[in-house]
Backbone bond lengths (Angstrom), bond angles and torsions (degrees), N, CA, C in turn:
res aa  C-N    CA-C-N  psi(-1)  N-CA   C-N-CA  omega(-1)  CA-C   N-CA-C  phi
1 M - - - 1.476 - - 1.519 109.46 -
2 N 1.309 115.56 126.57 1.483 120.29 178.78 1.498 108.88 -95.13
3 K 1.306 118.23 -179.79 1.516 123.97 -176.12 1.483 111.79 -60.93
4 N 1.356 118.59 -43.86 1.503 120.83 -178.72 1.476 110.13 -64.81
5 E 1.348 118.67 -39.69 1.462 120.22 177.95 1.486 112.91 -66.57
6 L 1.341 115.01 -38.22 1.480 118.63 174.30 1.449 112.30 -61.19
7 V 1.317 117.80 -48.75 1.493 121.19 178.23 1.531 111.29 -56.91
8 A 1.346 117.68 -41.82 1.442 120.14 175.35 1.484 115.57 -62.35
9 K 1.295 115.57 -39.34 1.470 121.56 178.39 1.522 110.59 -68.21
10 L 1.341 118.10 -41.12 1.502 123.77 -179.54 1.564 105.88 -64.74
11 A 1.351 117.54 -41.50 1.515 119.08 178.90 1.469 108.95 -61.33
12 E 1.334 117.49 -46.50 1.443 121.64 -178.30 1.556 114.54 -61.02
13 E 1.359 113.70 -39.75 1.468 119.43 -177.92 1.497 112.22 -77.29
14 T 1.322 118.70 -35.13 1.465 121.52 -173.65 1.529 112.04 -98.63
15 G 1.251 121.79 -17.36 1.493 123.01 -176.10 1.514 112.77 81.01
16 L 1.303 115.33 2.59 1.520 117.88 178.74 1.588 106.82 -85.16
17 T 1.349 111.33 165.18 1.454 114.03 -178.71 1.537 109.20 -76.69
18 K 1.343 117.37 161.20 1.428 121.25 177.58 1.547 111.36 -62.14
19 V 1.293 118.03 -36.42 1.454 122.19 176.78 1.505 111.73 -59.70
20 D 1.374 115.76 -46.32 1.448 118.47 -179.93 1.499 112.08 -68.37
21 C 1.286 120.65 -37.89 1.464 124.85 175.91 1.509 110.25 -64.42
22 Q 1.317 117.61 -39.09 1.510 121.65 179.44 1.555 106.01 -63.40
23 K 1.323 118.33 -46.01 1.480 120.38 179.79 1.533 112.49 -58.94
24 V 1.325 113.55 -46.41 1.497 118.94 -179.77 1.507 108.57 -63.60
25 L 1.261 121.17 -46.52 1.461 122.35 -179.02 1.465 110.52 -63.47
26 E 1.321 120.38 -45.74 1.527 121.83 177.67 1.495 109.91 -61.75
27 S 1.306 119.98 -40.71 1.470 121.89 178.60 1.498 113.61 -63.35
28 T 1.353 112.83 -42.25 1.452 119.62 179.03 1.512 109.48 -62.17
29 L 1.271 118.26 -48.83 1.490 122.98 179.94 1.531 109.07 -60.99
30 D 1.316 118.36 -44.08 1.414 122.97 -176.51 1.552 110.23 -66.51
31 V 1.247 119.39 -40.77 1.493 123.46 177.84 1.524 110.27 -66.36
32 T 1.370 115.22 -39.08 1.425 121.44 178.50 1.554 111.92 -63.45
33 R 1.330 114.49 -50.95 1.486 121.02 178.13 1.491 110.55 -56.39
34 K 1.371 118.39 -46.95 1.452 120.09 -179.86 1.513 114.56 -62.73
35 A 1.337 116.74 -42.48 1.457 120.22 176.55 1.457 112.33 -62.82
36 I 1.344 120.87 -43.27 1.478 123.00 179.91 1.508 110.31 -66.97
37 K 1.310 118.10 -40.58 1.471 119.75 178.57 1.535 110.91 -60.42
38 K 1.364 115.56 -38.28 1.399 121.21 -179.87 1.542 114.89 -74.13
39 G 1.318 114.76 -10.61 1.463 120.71 177.57 1.574 113.73 101.63
40 D 1.309 115.37 -0.51 1.490 119.64 178.54 1.546 106.32 -87.79
41 G 1.356 113.61 144.20 1.464 120.35 173.54 1.492 107.78 -85.58
42 V 1.338 115.09 154.52 1.442 120.83 167.28 1.529 108.10 -115.28
43 R 1.373 110.86 116.21 1.453 121.04 -175.92 1.521 110.10 -106.37
44 L 1.329 117.33 119.33 1.435 121.96 174.91 1.496 105.96 -112.96
45 V 1.295 119.43 101.62 1.428 126.64 -174.77 1.506 107.36 -57.26
46 G 1.393 115.49 129.37 1.402 121.17 179.60 1.521 113.89 88.33
47 F 1.347 117.37 -17.17 1.493 120.70 178.02 1.486 107.22 -109.93
48 G 1.334 121.98 -59.97 1.441 122.15 -172.15 1.489 113.91 163.26
49 T 1.315 115.59 179.74 1.437 120.88 -178.95 1.531 110.91 -127.86
50 F 1.339 114.64 134.39 1.520 119.72 175.18 1.517 105.80 -103.32
51 I 1.358 117.43 129.14 1.429 119.95 -178.73 1.581 108.96 -133.94
52 R 1.277 114.56 168.71 1.440 123.12 172.13 1.516 107.13 -107.03
53 A 1.363 119.69 121.76 1.445 121.09 -179.72 1.524 111.71 -123.36
54 K 1.287 113.60 152.55 1.496 119.21 -178.02 1.555 107.01 -89.98
55 Q 1.335 113.53 126.02 1.479 118.81 175.91 1.459 107.86 -99.97
56 A 1.337 118.95 125.22 1.436 125.06 -172.86 1.542 109.77 -66.58
57 A 1.369 114.04 156.85 1.498 118.09 172.70 1.488 108.11 -65.09
58 R 1.288 117.46 152.09 1.434 122.81 179.83 1.518 113.02 -152.82
59 K 1.315 115.81 167.28 1.457 121.21 176.27 1.557 105.60 -94.12
60 G 1.339 113.77 141.24 1.444 119.30 177.34 1.528 109.80 -133.57
61 R 1.328 115.28 -171.50 1.449 122.47 178.37 1.484 111.38 -141.38
62 N 1.299 115.26 130.90 1.478 121.33 173.97 1.513 108.57 -67.52
63 P 1.375 119.80 116.13 1.424 118.64 -176.23 1.565 114.90 -68.65
64 Q 1.300 117.89 -22.07 1.498 118.49 177.16 1.484 112.56 -78.23
65 T 1.378 119.07 -39.33 1.434 118.14 -174.74 1.481 111.18 -110.08
66 G 1.271 121.37 -15.23 1.472 123.32 -177.82 1.478 114.42 81.77
67 E 1.374 116.81 -1.25 1.407 125.82 -179.55 1.544 110.90 -64.99
68 K 1.333 117.66 135.45 1.434 122.32 173.90 1.525 113.44 -75.98
69 I 1.351 113.83 133.37 1.411 118.58 -177.60 1.533 112.68 -129.54
70 S 1.296 120.32 159.69 1.463 123.40 175.19 1.525 107.69 -99.37
71 I 1.285 114.88 134.89 1.532 121.11 177.81 1.521 105.32 -113.28
72 K 1.346 111.48 122.11 1.458 117.46 -177.75 1.485 112.96 -67.79
73 A 1.365 114.51 160.77 1.471 118.63 174.97 1.537 107.31 -71.47
74 R 1.319 114.22 151.38 1.454 118.82 -178.17 1.524 113.85 -155.11
75 W 1.278 119.52 165.55 1.441 122.48 175.49 1.502 109.17 -92.84
76 V 1.304 116.91 137.63 1.463 123.22 -179.92 1.530 110.48 -132.23
77 P 1.313 118.35 149.57 1.477 119.89 173.71 1.555 111.83 -82.52
78 R 1.343 115.02 144.65 1.442 118.98 -176.72 1.532 107.09 -134.83
79 F 1.277 116.07 152.78 1.493 122.25 176.99 1.516 108.16 -128.39
80 R 1.300 117.12 129.98 1.471 122.01 174.59 1.541 106.67 -119.88
81 A 1.377 113.37 115.22 1.500 118.83 -178.82 1.548 109.93 -66.34
82 G 1.318 114.11 141.00 1.474 121.15 177.25 1.553 110.95 -76.40
83 K 1.295 115.53 165.54 1.491 120.41 -175.40 1.561 109.22 -61.81
84 D 1.362 117.39 -46.74 1.433 116.86 -177.41 1.499 111.45 -62.35
85 F 1.344 118.12 -41.12 1.427 119.79 176.13 1.479 116.68 -62.05
86 K 1.285 117.51 -41.49 1.480 122.09 174.38 1.501 112.12 -60.28
87 T 1.352 116.30 -43.86 1.450 122.03 178.70 1.490 110.59 -62.45
88 F 1.335 119.04 -43.18 1.476 123.59 -178.59 1.502 111.47 -62.05
89 V 1.391 118.48 -41.66 1.417 121.84 -176.70 1.508 113.36 -73.26
90 R 1.323 118.50 -26.56 1.452 119.90 179.86 1.465 114.82 -63.35
């Protein structure tokens, strides 16, 4: 399911217009991105938690040349599924 299909399904389920659902979805994603960038987690009880995690520096390899390279440490987004969500998917 892509974003347009999700918006259409939300509009169908809620009775709101597609435009309103698009605005709500975009705002939700924007607020989530900003919170995670700031270092705050976003916890949706029953669904899961979005967090910012530190990925350690590591050694890698250039696939074209085979040359060994150093990859710097960086921040990455992570998602941990909640218990209810995991149970639902099984």
